[in-house]
CHARMM-style PDB file with segment names, atoms N, HN, CA, C and O in Angstrom:
ATOM      1  N   MET     1     -17.959 -12.459  24.318  1.00  0.00      PROA
ATOM      2  CA  MET     1     -17.140 -12.252  25.412  1.00  0.00      PROA
ATOM      3  C   MET     1     -15.939 -13.146  25.534  1.00  0.00      PROA
ATOM      4  O   MET     1     -16.098 -14.314  25.179  1.00  0.00      PROA
ATOM      5  N   ILE     2     -14.974 -12.845  25.902  1.00  0.00      PROA
ATOM      6  HN  ILE     2     -14.845 -11.896  26.190  1.00  0.00      PROA
ATOM      7  CA  ILE     2     -13.607 -13.592  26.101  1.00  0.00      PROA
ATOM      8  C   ILE     2     -13.489 -13.743  27.283  1.00  0.00      PROA
ATOM      9  O   ILE     2     -13.779 -12.891  28.123  1.00  0.00      PROA
ATOM     10  N   PHE     3     -12.940 -15.116  27.558  1.00  0.00      PROA
ATOM     11  HN  PHE     3     -12.704 -15.808  26.875  1.00  0.00      PROA
ATOM     12  CA  PHE     3     -12.516 -15.553  28.924  1.00  0.00      PROA
ATOM     13  C   PHE     3     -11.423 -16.636  29.077  1.00  0.00      PROA
ATOM     14  O   PHE     3     -11.358 -17.603  28.319  1.00  0.00      PROA
ATOM     15  N   PRO     4     -10.601 -16.427  30.061  1.00  0.00      PROA
ATOM     16  CA  PRO     4      -9.627 -17.360  30.004  1.00  0.00      PROA
ATOM     17  C   PRO     4     -10.144 -18.809  30.935  1.00  0.00      PROA
ATOM     18  O   PRO     4     -10.966 -18.764  31.850  1.00  0.00      PROA
ATOM     19  N   TYR     5      -9.489 -19.977  30.479  1.00  0.00      PROA
ATOM     20  HN  TYR     5      -8.821 -20.013  29.735  1.00  0.00      PROA
ATOM     21  CA  TYR     5      -9.986 -21.163  31.340  1.00  0.00      PROA
ATOM     22  C   TYR     5      -9.131 -21.371  32.340  1.00  0.00      PROA
ATOM     23  O   TYR     5      -9.428 -22.216  33.183  1.00  0.00      PROA
ATOM     24  N   LYS     6      -8.143 -20.786  32.424  1.00  0.00      PROA
ATOM     25  HN  LYS     6      -7.902 -20.099  31.739  1.00  0.00      PROA
ATOM     26  CA  LYS     6      -7.066 -20.839  33.815  1.00  0.00      PROA
ATOM     27  C   LYS     6      -6.883 -19.511  33.941  1.00  0.00      PROA
ATOM     28  O   LYS     6      -7.239 -18.684  33.101  1.00  0.00      PROA
ATOM     29  N   ALA     7      -6.214 -19.221  35.199  1.00  0.00      PROA
ATOM     30  HN  ALA     7      -5.925 -19.893  35.881  1.00  0.00      PROA
ATOM     31  CA  ALA     7      -5.725 -18.177  35.886  1.00  0.00      PROA
ATOM     32  C   ALA     7      -5.209 -17.165  34.745  1.00  0.00      PROA
ATOM     33  O   ALA     7      -4.489 -17.717  33.913  1.00  0.00      PROA
ATOM     34  N   MET     8      -5.454 -15.669  34.525  1.00  0.00      PROA
ATOM     35  HN  MET     8      -6.039 -15.220  35.200  1.00  0.00      PROA
ATOM     36  CA  MET     8      -5.095 -14.909  33.558  1.00  0.00      PROA
ATOM     37  C   MET     8      -3.374 -14.853  33.505  1.00  0.00      PROA
ATOM     38  O   MET     8      -2.745 -14.500  32.508  1.00  0.00      PROA
ATOM     39  N   ASN     9      -2.881 -15.197  34.551  1.00  0.00      PROA
ATOM     40  HN  ASN     9      -3.392 -15.483  35.361  1.00  0.00      PROA
ATOM     41  CA  ASN     9      -1.330 -14.832  34.709  1.00  0.00      PROA
ATOM     42  C   ASN     9      -0.671 -16.237  34.267  1.00  0.00      PROA
ATOM     43  O   ASN     9       0.540 -16.214  34.047  1.00  0.00      PROA
ATOM     44  N   ARG    10      -1.213 -17.197  34.150  1.00  0.00      PROA
ATOM     45  HN  ARG    10      -2.197 -17.216  34.330  1.00  0.00      PROA
ATOM     46  CA  ARG    10      -0.633 -18.481  33.818  1.00  0.00      PROA
ATOM     47  C   ARG    10      -0.175 -18.324  32.128  1.00  0.00      PROA
ATOM     48  O   ARG    10      -0.770 -17.840  31.166  1.00  0.00      PROA
ATOM     49  N   LYS    11       1.048 -18.918  32.262  1.00  0.00      PROA
ATOM     50  HN  LYS    11       1.532 -19.312  33.044  1.00  0.00      PROA
ATOM     51  CA  LYS    11       1.607 -18.860  30.776  1.00  0.00      PROA
ATOM     52  C   LYS    11       1.045 -19.668  29.801  1.00  0.00      PROA
ATOM     53  O   LYS    11       1.177 -19.439  28.599  1.00  0.00      PROA
ATOM     54  N   ASP    12       0.256 -20.854  30.381  1.00  0.00      PROA
ATOM     55  HN  ASP    12       0.148 -21.040  31.357  1.00  0.00      PROA
ATOM     56  CA  ASP    12      -0.538 -21.922  29.639  1.00  0.00      PROA
ATOM     57  C   ASP    12      -2.086 -21.780  29.168  1.00  0.00      PROA
ATOM     58  O   ASP    12      -2.789 -22.573  28.542  1.00  0.00      PROA
ATOM     59  N   THR    13      -2.387 -20.394  29.729  1.00  0.00      PROA
ATOM     60  HN  THR    13      -1.815 -19.750  30.237  1.00  0.00      PROA
ATOM     61  CA  THR    13      -3.843 -20.200  29.545  1.00  0.00      PROA
ATOM     62  C   THR    13      -4.188 -19.983  28.069  1.00  0.00      PROA
ATOM     63  O   THR    13      -3.301 -19.580  27.317  1.00  0.00      PROA
ATOM     64  N   ILE    14      -5.265 -20.194  27.664  1.00  0.00      PROA
ATOM     65  HN  ILE    14      -5.986 -20.521  28.275  1.00  0.00      PROA
ATOM     66  CA  ILE    14      -6.299 -20.101  26.649  1.00  0.00      PROA
ATOM     67  C   ILE    14      -7.215 -19.128  26.762  1.00  0.00      PROA
ATOM     68  O   ILE    14      -7.936 -19.172  27.759  1.00  0.00      PROA
ATOM     69  N   TRP    15      -7.387 -18.147  25.887  1.00  0.00      PROA
ATOM     70  HN  TRP    15      -6.801 -18.111  25.078  1.00  0.00      PROA
ATOM     71  CA  TRP    15      -8.524 -17.310  26.013  1.00  0.00      PROA
ATOM     72  C   TRP    15      -9.513 -17.719  25.118  1.00  0.00      PROA
ATOM     73  O   TRP    15      -9.177 -17.972  23.961  1.00  0.00      PROA
ATOM     74  N   PHE    16     -10.890 -17.844  25.529  1.00  0.00      PROA
ATOM     75  HN  PHE    16     -11.162 -17.638  26.469  1.00  0.00      PROA
ATOM     76  CA  PHE    16     -11.978 -18.184  24.679  1.00  0.00      PROA
ATOM     77  C   PHE    16     -12.882 -17.374  24.176  1.00  0.00      PROA
ATOM     78  O   PHE    16     -13.523 -16.803  25.058  1.00  0.00      PROA
ATOM     79  N   ASN    17     -13.204 -17.083  23.026  1.00  0.00      PROA
ATOM     80  HN  ASN    17     -12.684 -17.547  22.310  1.00  0.00      PROA
ATOM     81  CA  ASN    17     -14.364 -16.231  22.868  1.00  0.00      PROA
ATOM     82  C   ASN    17     -15.925 -16.938  22.707  1.00  0.00      PROA
ATOM     83  O   ASN    17     -16.318 -17.557  21.718  1.00  0.00      PROA
ATOM     84  N   SER    18     -16.545 -16.719  23.715  1.00  0.00      PROA
ATOM     85  HN  SER    18     -16.226 -16.216  24.518  1.00  0.00      PROA
ATOM     86  CA  SER    18     -17.905 -17.455  24.069  1.00  0.00      PROA
ATOM     87  C   SER    18     -18.680 -17.427  22.873  1.00  0.00      PROA
ATOM     88  O   SER    18     -19.348 -18.447  22.702  1.00  0.00      PROA
ATOM     89  N   ASN    19     -18.787 -16.478  21.928  1.00  0.00      PROA
ATOM     90  HN  ASN    19     -18.244 -15.650  22.067  1.00  0.00      PROA
ATOM     91  CA  ASN    19     -19.625 -16.615  20.767  1.00  0.00      PROA
ATOM     92  C   ASN    19     -19.422 -17.443  19.989  1.00  0.00      PROA
ATOM     93  O   ASN    19     -20.352 -17.902  19.325  1.00  0.00      PROA
ATOM     94  N   LEU    20     -17.803 -17.993  19.806  1.00  0.00      PROA
ATOM     95  HN  LEU    20     -17.048 -17.620  20.346  1.00  0.00      PROA
ATOM     96  CA  LEU    20     -17.423 -18.939  18.706  1.00  0.00      PROA
ATOM     97  C   LEU    20     -17.514 -20.354  19.188  1.00  0.00      PROA
ATOM     98  O   LEU    20     -17.116 -21.341  18.569  1.00  0.00      PROA
ATOM     99  N   LEU    21     -18.157 -20.335  20.519  1.00  0.00      PROA
ATOM    100  HN  LEU    21     -18.480 -19.533  21.022  1.00  0.00      PROA
ATOM    101  CA  LEU    21     -18.257 -21.968  21.162  1.00  0.00      PROA
ATOM    102  C   LEU    21     -19.329 -22.658  20.623  1.00  0.00      PROA
ATOM    103  O   LEU    21     -20.329 -21.944  20.553  1.00  0.00      PROA
ATOM    104  N   ASP    22     -19.490 -23.823  20.204  1.00  0.00      PROA
ATOM    105  HN  ASP    22     -18.678 -24.403  20.261  1.00  0.00      PROA
ATOM    106  CA  ASP    22     -20.798 -24.503  20.268  1.00  0.00      PROA
ATOM    107  C   ASP    22     -21.062 -25.270  21.354  1.00  0.00      PROA
ATOM    108  O   ASP    22     -22.239 -25.348  21.706  1.00  0.00      PROA
ATOM    109  N   THR    23     -20.217 -25.864  21.974  1.00  0.00      PROA
ATOM    110  HN  THR    23     -19.261 -25.800  21.688  1.00  0.00      PROA
ATOM    111  CA  THR    23     -20.681 -26.842  23.196  1.00  0.00      PROA
ATOM    112  C   THR    23     -19.268 -27.108  23.866  1.00  0.00      PROA
ATOM    113  O   THR    23     -18.221 -27.024  23.225  1.00  0.00      PROA
ATOM    114  N   ALA    24     -19.327 -27.424  25.158  1.00  0.00      PROA
ATOM    115  HN  ALA    24     -20.178 -27.493  25.679  1.00  0.00      PROA
ATOM    116  CA  ALA    24     -18.263 -28.420  25.777  1.00  0.00      PROA
ATOM    117  C   ALA    24     -18.768 -29.632  26.491  1.00  0.00      PROA
ATOM    118  O   ALA    24     -19.602 -29.508  27.388  1.00  0.00      PROA
ATOM    119  N   LEU    25     -18.359 -30.655  26.178  1.00  0.00      PROA
ATOM    120  HN  LEU    25     -17.681 -30.756  25.450  1.00  0.00      PROA
ATOM    121  CA  LEU    25     -18.319 -31.831  26.694  1.00  0.00      PROA
ATOM    122  C   LEU    25     -17.434 -32.631  27.502  1.00  0.00      PROA
ATOM    123  O   LEU    25     -16.240 -32.764  27.231  1.00  0.00      PROA
ATOM    124  N   PRO    26     -17.969 -33.134  28.434  1.00  0.00      PROA
ATOM    125  CA  PRO    26     -16.988 -33.895  29.450  1.00  0.00      PROA
ATOM    126  C   PRO    26     -16.165 -35.072  28.734  1.00  0.00      PROA
ATOM    127  O   PRO    26     -16.691 -35.777  27.873  1.00  0.00      PROA
ATOM    128  N   SER    27     -14.955 -35.221  29.116  1.00  0.00      PROA
ATOM    129  HN  SER    27     -14.527 -34.648  29.815  1.00  0.00      PROA
ATOM    130  CA  SER    27     -14.087 -36.240  28.514  1.00  0.00      PROA
ATOM    131  C   SER    27     -13.177 -36.927  29.551  1.00  0.00      PROA
ATOM    132  O   SER    27     -11.949 -36.845  29.529  1.00  0.00      PROA
ATOM    133  N   GLY    28     -13.907 -37.626  30.476  1.00  0.00      PROA
ATOM    134  HN  GLY    28     -14.904 -37.693  30.493  1.00  0.00      PROA
ATOM    135  CA  GLY    28     -12.903 -38.055  31.388  1.00  0.00      PROA
ATOM    136  C   GLY    28     -12.991 -36.988  32.458  1.00  0.00      PROA
ATOM    137  O   GLY    28     -14.048 -36.570  32.929  1.00  0.00      PROA
ATOM    138  N   LYS    29     -11.662 -36.551  32.827  1.00  0.00      PROA
ATOM    139  HN  LYS    29     -10.803 -36.891  32.445  1.00  0.00      PROA
ATOM    140  CA  LYS    29     -11.187 -35.407  33.613  1.00  0.00      PROA
ATOM    141  C   LYS    29     -11.162 -34.055  33.031  1.00  0.00      PROA
ATOM    142  O   LYS    29     -11.223 -32.965  33.600  1.00  0.00      PROA
ATOM    143  N   LEU    30     -11.041 -34.404  31.528  1.00  0.00      PROA
ATOM    144  HN  LEU    30     -10.991 -35.289  31.065  1.00  0.00      PROA
ATOM    145  CA  LEU    30     -10.907 -33.128  30.847  1.00  0.00      PROA
ATOM    146  C   LEU    30     -11.893 -32.621  30.149  1.00  0.00      PROA
ATOM    147  O   LEU    30     -12.938 -33.173  30.496  1.00  0.00      PROA
ATOM    148  N   THR    31     -12.090 -31.727  29.218  1.00  0.00      PROA
ATOM    149  HN  THR    31     -11.242 -31.280  28.936  1.00  0.00      PROA
ATOM    150  CA  THR    31     -13.324 -31.064  28.891  1.00  0.00      PROA
ATOM    151  C   THR    31     -12.824 -31.011  27.315  1.00  0.00      PROA
ATOM    152  O   THR    31     -11.755 -30.467  27.037  1.00  0.00      PROA
ATOM    153  N   ASN    32     -13.732 -31.659  26.219  1.00  0.00      PROA
ATOM    154  HN  ASN    32     -14.600 -32.101  26.445  1.00  0.00      PROA
ATOM    155  CA  ASN    32     -13.742 -31.021  24.831  1.00  0.00      PROA
ATOM    156  C   ASN    32     -14.450 -30.209  24.554  1.00  0.00      PROA
ATOM    157  O   ASN    32     -15.667 -30.298  24.714  1.00  0.00      PROA
ATOM    158  N   VAL    33     -13.765 -29.063  23.995  1.00  0.00      PROA
ATOM    159  HN  VAL    33     -12.776 -28.991  23.865  1.00  0.00      PROA
ATOM    160  CA  VAL    33     -14.607 -27.855  23.774  1.00  0.00      PROA
ATOM    161  C   VAL    33     -14.605 -27.824  22.214  1.00  0.00      PROA
ATOM    162  O   VAL    33     -13.566 -27.951  21.566  1.00  0.00      PROA
ATOM    163  N   ILE    34     -16.057 -27.617  21.554  1.00  0.00      PROA
ATOM    164  HN  ILE    34     -16.901 -27.514  22.080  1.00  0.00      PROA
ATOM    165  CA  ILE    34     -16.282 -27.721  20.131  1.00  0.00      PROA
ATOM    166  C   ILE    34     -16.442 -26.372  19.972  1.00  0.00      PROA
ATOM    167  O   ILE    34     -16.950 -25.593  20.778  1.00  0.00      PROA
ATOM    168  N   PHE    35     -15.932 -26.109  18.775  1.00  0.00      PROA
ATOM    169  HN  PHE    35     -15.519 -26.742  18.120  1.00  0.00      PROA
ATOM    170  CA  PHE    35     -16.108 -24.652  18.346  1.00  0.00      PROA
ATOM    171  C   PHE    35     -17.288 -24.712  17.151  1.00  0.00      PROA
ATOM    172  O   PHE    35     -17.615 -25.743  16.562  1.00  0.00      PROA
ATOM    173  N   ASP    36     -17.896 -23.276  16.909  1.00  0.00      PROA
ATOM    174  HN  ASP    36     -17.630 -22.439  17.387  1.00  0.00      PROA
ATOM    175  CA  ASP    36     -18.630 -23.365  15.605  1.00  0.00      PROA
ATOM    176  C   ASP    36     -17.602 -23.749  14.336  1.00  0.00      PROA
ATOM    177  O   ASP    36     -16.430 -23.387  14.240  1.00  0.00      PROA
ATOM    178  N   GLY    37     -18.362 -24.588  13.379  1.00  0.00      PROA
ATOM    179  HN  GLY    37     -19.314 -24.882  13.457  1.00  0.00      PROA
ATOM    180  CA  GLY    37     -17.501 -25.026  12.240  1.00  0.00      PROA
ATOM    181  C   GLY    37     -16.895 -26.341  12.557  1.00  0.00      PROA
ATOM    182  O   GLY    37     -16.172 -26.865  11.710  1.00  0.00      PROA
ATOM    183  N   GLY    38     -17.154 -27.029  13.882  1.00  0.00      PROA
ATOM    184  HN  GLY    38     -17.742 -26.604  14.570  1.00  0.00      PROA
ATOM    185  CA  GLY    38     -16.676 -28.173  14.094  1.00  0.00      PROA
ATOM    186  C   GLY    38     -15.135 -28.649  14.693  1.00  0.00      PROA
ATOM    187  O   GLY    38     -14.807 -29.808  14.945  1.00  0.00      PROA
ATOM    188  N   ASN    39     -14.472 -27.688  14.813  1.00  0.00      PROA
ATOM    189  HN  ASN    39     -14.738 -26.746  14.607  1.00  0.00      PROA
ATOM    190  CA  ASN    39     -13.239 -27.872  15.187  1.00  0.00      PROA
ATOM    191  C   ASN    39     -13.223 -28.023  16.771  1.00  0.00      PROA
ATOM    192  O   ASN    39     -14.103 -27.469  17.430  1.00  0.00      PROA
ATOM    193  N   SER    40     -12.221 -28.775  17.382  1.00  0.00      PROA
ATOM    194  HN  SER    40     -11.507 -29.225  16.846  1.00  0.00      PROA
ATOM    195  CA  SER    40     -12.559 -29.132  19.103  1.00  0.00      PROA
ATOM    196  C   SER    40     -11.077 -28.780  19.270  1.00  0.00      PROA
ATOM    197  O   SER    40     -10.210 -28.529  18.432  1.00  0.00      PROA
ATOM    198  N   LEU    41     -11.046 -28.848  20.815  1.00  0.00      PROA
ATOM    199  HN  LEU    41     -11.750 -29.053  21.496  1.00  0.00      PROA
ATOM    200  CA  LEU    41      -9.870 -28.788  21.444  1.00  0.00      PROA
ATOM    201  C   LEU    41     -10.243 -29.335  23.008  1.00  0.00      PROA
ATOM    202  O   LEU    41     -11.254 -29.034  23.644  1.00  0.00      PROA
ATOM    203  N   ILE    42      -9.234 -30.149  23.408  1.00  0.00      PROA
ATOM    204  HN  ILE    42      -8.414 -30.394  22.891  1.00  0.00      PROA
ATOM    205  CA  ILE    42      -9.554 -30.802  24.856  1.00  0.00      PROA
ATOM    206  C   ILE    42      -8.651 -30.113  25.716  1.00  0.00      PROA
ATOM    207  O   ILE    42      -7.435 -30.148  25.529  1.00  0.00      PROA
ATOM    208  N   VAL    43      -9.205 -29.465  26.683  1.00  0.00      PROA
ATOM    209  HN  VAL    43     -10.193 -29.437  26.835  1.00  0.00      PROA
ATOM    210  CA  VAL    43      -8.362 -28.536  27.786  1.00  0.00      PROA
ATOM    211  C   VAL    43      -8.509 -29.490  29.500  1.00  0.00      PROA
ATOM    212  O   VAL    43      -9.406 -30.158  30.014  1.00  0.00      PROA
ATOM    213  N   ASP    44      -7.333 -29.149  29.856  1.00  0.00      PROA
ATOM    214  HN  ASP    44      -6.605 -28.607  29.438  1.00  0.00      PROA
ATOM    215  CA  ASP    44      -7.156 -29.957  31.238  1.00  0.00      PROA
ATOM    216  C   ASP    44      -7.857 -29.180  32.307  1.00  0.00      PROA
ATOM    217  O   ASP    44      -7.320 -28.886  33.375  1.00  0.00      PROA
ATOM    218  N   ASN    45      -9.227 -28.822  31.932  1.00  0.00      PROA
ATOM    219  HN  ASN    45      -9.664 -29.062  31.065  1.00  0.00      PROA
ATOM    220  CA  ASN    45     -10.047 -28.625  33.334  1.00  0.00      PROA
ATOM    221  C   ASN    45     -11.233 -29.622  33.212  1.00  0.00      PROA
ATOM    222  O   ASN    45     -11.674 -30.104  32.169  1.00  0.00      PROA
ATOM    223  N   SER    46     -11.653 -29.830  34.451  1.00  0.00      PROA
ATOM    224  HN  SER    46     -11.296 -29.437  35.299  1.00  0.00      PROA
ATOM    225  CA  SER    46     -13.019 -30.519  34.299  1.00  0.00      PROA
ATOM    226  C   SER    46     -14.049 -29.864  33.676  1.00  0.00      PROA
ATOM    227  O   SER    46     -14.140 -28.639  33.592  1.00  0.00      PROA
ATOM    228  N   TYR    47     -14.828 -30.668  33.235  1.00  0.00      PROA
ATOM    229  HN  TYR    47     -14.753 -31.663  33.303  1.00  0.00      PROA
ATOM    230  CA  TYR    47     -16.478 -30.285  32.695  1.00  0.00      PROA
ATOM    231  C   TYR    47     -17.008 -29.232  33.306  1.00  0.00      PROA
ATOM    232  O   TYR    47     -17.425 -28.173  32.836  1.00  0.00      PROA
ATOM    233  N   ARG    48     -16.933 -29.770  34.807  1.00  0.00      PROA
ATOM    234  HN  ARG    48     -16.595 -30.630  35.188  1.00  0.00      PROA
ATOM    235  CA  ARG    48     -17.829 -28.967  35.706  1.00  0.00      PROA
ATOM    236  C   ARG    48     -17.167 -27.261  35.881  1.00  0.00      PROA
ATOM    237  O   ARG    48     -17.924 -26.293  35.814  1.00  0.00      PROA
ATOM    238  N   PHE    49     -15.923 -27.141  36.070  1.00  0.00      PROA
ATOM    239  HN  PHE    49     -15.308 -27.928  36.124  1.00  0.00      PROA
ATOM    240  CA  PHE    49     -14.992 -25.899  35.976  1.00  0.00      PROA
ATOM    241  C   PHE    49     -15.335 -25.340  34.946  1.00  0.00      PROA
ATOM    242  O   PHE    49     -15.785 -24.197  35.028  1.00  0.00      PROA
ATOM    243  N   PHE    50     -15.209 -26.044  33.571  1.00  0.00      PROA
ATOM    244  HN  PHE    50     -14.843 -26.973  33.504  1.00  0.00      PROA
ATOM    245  CA  PHE    50     -15.404 -25.048  32.483  1.00  0.00      PROA
ATOM    246  C   PHE    50     -16.818 -24.364  32.025  1.00  0.00      PROA
ATOM    247  O   PHE    50     -17.078 -23.290  31.484  1.00  0.00      PROA
ATOM    248  N   ASN    51     -17.578 -25.408  32.459  1.00  0.00      PROA
ATOM    249  HN  ASN    51     -17.366 -26.281  32.899  1.00  0.00      PROA
ATOM    250  CA  ASN    51     -19.067 -24.972  32.189  1.00  0.00      PROA
ATOM    251  C   ASN    51     -19.413 -24.181  33.357  1.00  0.00      PROA
ATOM    252  O   ASN    51     -20.388 -23.480  33.086  1.00  0.00      PROA
ATOM    253  N   LEU    52     -18.980 -24.000  34.621  1.00  0.00      PROA
ATOM    254  HN  LEU    52     -18.188 -24.570  34.841  1.00  0.00      PROA
ATOM    255  CA  LEU    52     -19.209 -23.009  35.340  1.00  0.00      PROA
ATOM    256  C   LEU    52     -18.518 -21.501  34.852  1.00  0.00      PROA
ATOM    257  O   LEU    52     -19.048 -20.444  35.195  1.00  0.00      PROA
ATOM    258  N   LYS    53     -17.601 -21.528  34.234  1.00  0.00      PROA
ATOM    259  HN  LYS    53     -17.171 -22.387  33.955  1.00  0.00      PROA
ATOM    260  CA  LYS    53     -16.890 -20.063  33.364  1.00  0.00      PROA
ATOM    261  C   LYS    53     -17.752 -19.853  32.449  1.00  0.00      PROA
ATOM    262  O   LYS    53     -18.047 -18.679  32.223  1.00  0.00      PROA
ATOM    263  N   LEU    54     -18.512 -21.123  31.528  1.00  0.00      PROA
ATOM    264  HN  LEU    54     -18.273 -22.076  31.711  1.00  0.00      PROA
ATOM    265  CA  LEU    54     -19.252 -20.570  30.582  1.00  0.00      PROA
ATOM    266  C   LEU    54     -20.657 -19.818  31.150  1.00  0.00      PROA
ATOM    267  O   LEU    54     -21.160 -18.851  30.580  1.00  0.00      PROA
ATOM    268  N   LEU    55     -21.147 -20.381  32.265  1.00  0.00      PROA
ATOM    269  HN  LEU    55     -20.738 -21.167  32.728  1.00  0.00      PROA
ATOM    270  CA  LEU    55     -22.257 -19.950  33.010  1.00  0.00      PROA
ATOM    271  C   LEU    55     -21.966 -18.600  33.409  1.00  0.00      PROA
ATOM    272  O   LEU    55     -22.816 -17.787  33.049  1.00  0.00      PROA
ATOM    273  N   THR    56     -21.020 -18.158  34.039  1.00  0.00      PROA
ATOM    274  HN  THR    56     -20.329 -18.819  34.332  1.00  0.00      PROA
ATOM    275  CA  THR    56     -20.512 -16.847  34.459  1.00  0.00      PROA
ATOM    276  C   THR    56     -20.608 -15.827  33.320  1.00  0.00      PROA
ATOM    277  O   THR    56     -21.362 -14.855  33.368  1.00  0.00      PROA
ATOM    278  N   VAL    57     -19.873 -16.084  32.390  1.00  0.00      PROA
ATOM    279  HN  VAL    57     -19.261 -16.873  32.351  1.00  0.00      PROA
ATOM    280  CA  VAL    57     -20.015 -15.554  31.268  1.00  0.00      PROA
ATOM    281  C   VAL    57     -21.256 -15.199  30.774  1.00  0.00      PROA
ATOM    282  O   VAL    57     -21.461 -13.993  30.633  1.00  0.00      PROA
ATOM    283  N   ASP    58     -22.018 -15.880  30.519  1.00  0.00      PROA
ATOM    284  HN  ASP    58     -21.851 -16.859  30.634  1.00  0.00      PROA
ATOM    285  CA  ASP    58     -23.451 -15.924  30.103  1.00  0.00      PROA
ATOM    286  C   ASP    58     -24.164 -14.727  30.881  1.00  0.00      PROA
ATOM    287  O   ASP    58     -24.771 -13.795  30.356  1.00  0.00      PROA
ATOM    288  N   GLN    59     -23.955 -14.957  32.304  1.00  0.00      PROA
ATOM    289  HN  GLN    59     -23.461 -15.715  32.731  1.00  0.00      PROA
ATOM    290  CA  GLN    59     -24.585 -14.056  33.338  1.00  0.00      PROA
ATOM    291  C   GLN    59     -24.006 -12.461  33.109  1.00  0.00      PROA
ATOM    292  O   GLN    59     -24.621 -11.437  33.405  1.00  0.00      PROA
ATOM    293  N   LEU    60     -22.853 -12.534  32.591  1.00  0.00      PROA
ATOM    294  HN  LEU    60     -22.353 -13.366  32.350  1.00  0.00      PROA
ATOM    295  CA  LEU    60     -22.246 -11.325  32.732  1.00  0.00      PROA
ATOM    296  C   LEU    60     -22.905 -10.678  31.186  1.00  0.00      PROA
ATOM    297  O   LEU    60     -23.200  -9.485  31.114  1.00  0.00      PROA
ATOM    298  N   ARG    61     -23.030 -11.328  30.366  1.00  0.00      PROA
ATOM    299  HN  ARG    61     -22.790 -12.297  30.425  1.00  0.00      PROA
ATOM    300  CA  ARG    61     -23.540 -10.922  28.989  1.00  0.00      PROA
ATOM    301  C   ARG    61     -24.921 -10.278  29.325  1.00  0.00      PROA
ATOM    302  O   ARG    61     -25.275  -9.142  29.010  1.00  0.00      PROA
ATOM    303  N   LYS    62     -25.582 -11.135  29.968  1.00  0.00      PROA
ATOM    304  HN  LYS    62     -25.294 -12.058  30.224  1.00  0.00      PROA
ATOM    305  CA  LYS    62     -27.055 -10.593  30.344  1.00  0.00      PROA
ATOM    306  C   LYS    62     -27.120  -9.352  31.024  1.00  0.00      PROA
ATOM    307  O   LYS    62     -27.988  -8.522  30.753  1.00  0.00      PROA
ATOM    308  N   VAL    63     -26.082  -9.141  32.065  1.00  0.00      PROA
ATOM    309  HN  VAL    63     -25.377  -9.815  32.285  1.00  0.00      PROA
ATOM    310  CA  VAL    63     -26.224  -7.896  33.087  1.00  0.00      PROA
ATOM    311  C   VAL    63     -25.643  -6.874  31.980  1.00  0.00      PROA
ATOM    312  O   VAL    63     -26.338  -5.859  31.940  1.00  0.00      PROA
ATOM    313  N   ASN    64     -24.753  -6.857  31.229  1.00  0.00      PROA
ATOM    314  HN  ASN    64     -24.188  -7.682  31.260  1.00  0.00      PROA
ATOM    315  CA  ASN    64     -24.384  -5.942  30.528  1.00  0.00      PROA
ATOM    316  C   ASN    64     -25.489  -5.471  29.388  1.00  0.00      PROA
ATOM    317  O   ASN    64     -25.688  -4.319  29.003  1.00  0.00      PROA
ATOM    318  N   HSD    65     -26.075  -6.545  29.005  1.00  0.00      PROA
ATOM    319  HN  HSD    65     -25.913  -7.481  29.317  1.00  0.00      PROA
ATOM    320  CA  HSD    65     -27.321  -6.126  27.768  1.00  0.00      PROA
ATOM    321  C   HSD    65     -28.239  -5.431  28.443  1.00  0.00      PROA
ATOM    322  O   HSD    65     -28.680  -4.355  28.040  1.00  0.00      PROA
ATOM    323  N   LYS    66     -28.679  -6.132  29.782  1.00  0.00      PROA
ATOM    324  HN  LYS    66     -28.321  -7.006  30.110  1.00  0.00      PROA
ATOM    325  CA  LYS    66     -29.523  -4.877  30.390  1.00  0.00      PROA
ATOM    326  C   LYS    66     -29.151  -3.594  30.670  1.00  0.00      PROA
ATOM    327  O   LYS    66     -29.903  -2.620  30.623  1.00  0.00      PROA
ATOM    328  N   ARG    67     -27.739  -3.589  31.026  1.00  0.00      PROA
ATOM    329  HN  ARG    67     -27.129  -4.380  31.064  1.00  0.00      PROA
ATOM    330  CA  ARG    67     -27.161  -2.134  31.559  1.00  0.00      PROA
ATOM    331  C   ARG    67     -27.259  -1.219  30.264  1.00  0.00      PROA
ATOM    332  O   ARG    67     -27.571  -0.035  30.393  1.00  0.00      PROA
ATOM    333  N   TYR    68     -27.000  -1.755  29.045  1.00  0.00      PROA
ATOM    334  HN  TYR    68     -26.747  -2.716  28.941  1.00  0.00      PROA
ATOM    335  CA  TYR    68     -26.686  -0.891  27.888  1.00  0.00      PROA
ATOM    336  C   TYR    68     -27.682  -0.971  27.073  1.00  0.00      PROA
ATOM    337  O   TYR    68     -27.410  -0.639  25.919  1.00  0.00      PROA
ATOM    338  N   SER    69     -29.012  -1.381  27.327  1.00  0.00      PROA
ATOM    339  HN  SER    69     -29.232  -1.652  28.264  1.00  0.00      PROA
ATOM    340  CA  SER    69     -30.094  -1.403  26.534  1.00  0.00      PROA
ATOM    341  C   SER    69     -31.258  -0.433  27.016  1.00  0.00      PROA
ATOM    342  O   SER    69     -32.341  -0.339  26.440  1.00  0.00      PROA
ATOM    343  N   LEU    70     -30.902   0.247  28.107  1.00  0.00      PROA
ATOM    344  HN  LEU    70     -30.022   0.171  28.576  1.00  0.00      PROA
ATOM    345  CA  LEU    70     -31.840   1.309  28.825  1.00  0.00      PROA
ATOM    346  C   LEU    70     -31.850   2.269  28.017  1.00  0.00      PROA
ATOM    347  OT1 LEU    70     -32.499   3.284  28.271  1.00  0.00      PROA
TER     348      LEU     70
END
C-alpha cells in the first residue's frame, strides 16, 4: 500500500510503498527510512510519527485482507 509521509496536498510530500520498505530507524528528530535493497532516505518526520503511519497502513492492509478473502 502507498502512503504519504506528510499531508497529501503538500508539494514536498513523498509517497512510500510499504511493500518496498525494510525498516525505519530514528535519527535524532528525523527518520531514516531503509528500503529493500539497502537504499535509504532521511525524512523530516519524527520516528514516532512515521512509525504510526506504518502501523496504520499495516492495520488497513489486514482489514482489506479480511474483507476481500471472504
